[in-house]
DRENSEGU-487694 format. One record per residue (C-alpha): x, y, z; chain. Coordinates in Angstrom, 1 decimal, always signed. Each point is the difference from the previous one (the first is absolute). Layout:
residues N
     px     py     pz chaine
      X      Y      Z      A
...
This chain:
residues 68
     px     py     pz chaine
  +26.6  -23.8  -23.9      A
   +0.9   +2.6   -2.6      A
   -2.1   +1.8   -2.6      A
   +0.8   +0.8   -3.7      A
   +0.7   +3.6   +0.9      A
   +2.6   -1.1   +2.5      A
   +1.6   -2.4   -2.5      A
   +0.0   +2.8   -2.6      A
   +2.4   +2.0   +2.3      A
   +2.8   -2.5   -1.0      A
   -1.4   -1.0   -3.3      A
   -2.0   +2.8   -1.7      A
   -0.9   -2.4   -2.9      A
   -1.6   -2.7   +2.0      A
   -3.6   +0.7   -0.9      A
   +0.8   +0.0   -3.8      A
   +2.1   -3.1   +0.5      A
   -2.9   -1.7   +1.8      A
   -2.5   +1.0   -2.7      A
   +2.2   -1.2   -2.8      A
   +0.8   -3.3   +1.8      A
   -3.6   -0.7   +0.8      A
   -1.1   +0.7   -3.6      A
   +2.7   -2.4   -1.3      A
   -0.8   -2.7   +2.5      A
   -3.7   +0.2   -0.6      A
   +0.6   -0.1   -3.8      A
   +2.0   -3.2   +0.5      A
   -2.7   -1.6   +2.1      A
   +2.2   +0.2   +3.1      A
   -0.9   +1.2   +3.5      A
   +0.3   +3.8   -0.2      A
   -0.3   +0.4   +3.8      A
   +2.7   -2.2   +1.3      A
   +2.4   +2.2   +1.9      A
   +3.0   -2.3   +0.2      A
   +0.2   -0.1   -3.8      A
   -0.4   +3.8   -0.3      A
   +2.7   +0.5   +2.7      A
   +2.4   -2.3   -2.0      A
   -0.9   +2.0   -3.2      A
   +1.1   +3.2   +1.7      A
   +3.2   -1.5   +1.3      A
   +0.8   -1.2   -3.5      A
   -0.4   +3.6   -1.2      A
   +2.4   +1.2   +2.6      A
   -2.7   +1.9   +1.9      A
   +0.1   +0.2   +3.7      A
   -1.3   -3.0   +1.9      A
   -3.6   +0.8   +1.1      A
   +0.0   -2.7   +2.6      A
   -1.5   -3.4   +0.5      A
   -3.5   +1.3   +0.8      A
   -2.2   +1.9   -2.5      A
   -1.0   +3.5   +0.9      A
   -3.4   +0.5   +1.6      A
   -1.4   +1.4   -3.2      A
   +1.5   -2.7   -2.3      A
   -3.2   -1.6   -1.3      A
   -2.3   -0.1   +3.1      A
   -2.3   -3.0   +0.0      A
   +1.3   -1.2   -3.4      A
   +3.3   -1.1   +1.4      A
   +0.4   -3.6   -1.0      A
   +2.5   -2.8   +0.1      A
   +1.1   -2.4   -2.6      A
   -1.8   -3.3   -0.1      A
   +3.0   -2.1   -0.9      A
């Protein structure tokens, strides 16, 4: 499993991208902790693929899954 610091070696903007994405998702009433959607967001931006699994320090115990 990786960490944000490791992911930042290939994508220095990942922390800001995550903060912006989480804020937008929460504001829309959507799950702001769901890694697959964030990963897809990064890929749509043309950012490097961060992998299928979230980093260890993604959201800790707050990591959730969609209920649909």
